[in-house]
N, C-alpha and C positions, 0 to 999 in steps of 0.2 A: 406232605401237609397233615395227613391224619396222625402221623406219629408225633409231630410237634404238638398237636392238639391233645393227644393222649399224655404226652410228657407234661404239658401245662396242667392238665387235670390231676395228674399224679402229684404235682407240686402243691396244688391247692389242697388236696386231700391230706398230704403229709403236714402241711402248715396247720390245717384245722385240727388234726390229731394232736399236734404239739400244743396248740392253744388250749384245747380241752384238758390235756394232761396238766398243764400249768394251773388252770383254773381249779381243777380237782385238788391239786396239791395245796393251793391257797385256801381252799375251803376246809381241808382236813387239818391244817396246822394248828388252829385254835384248840382242837380236840386233844392235843398232846399236853396242854396245860391243865387238864382236869385231873385233880388228885382226890379220889374218894377217901373218906375216912375208913378206919378199921372196921367199923360195924355198918358201913353203908350198904344199902341194897341197890340193885339196879334201878328200881323205881325212884328212889331218893336221889341218886346221882343224875338220872335223866331229868327229874323235876328241877333240881338245883341248877342244872346247866342247859336248860331248854334253849336259850338264845344261841349258845355255841353249837348245840346239836342240830338245830333247825336252820342255822345260818341266817337268823334274823336278829334284829336288835332288841327283841322282847326280853325282858328280864323278870324273873320272879321276885316278889318283894321279900 
């Protein structure tokens, strides 16, 4: 009985690990679309893409 419970717990842990991995992937995908200019600094790129970097819908004007 205890081994069945342990197997069930292992399944839940494996499932939650998969869900977290997929969520992180979906959060990182928009970052691949950022194309900094030739003379762009890290601060400028971060300010221009704050919404994508912070994962929120806020946009700089």
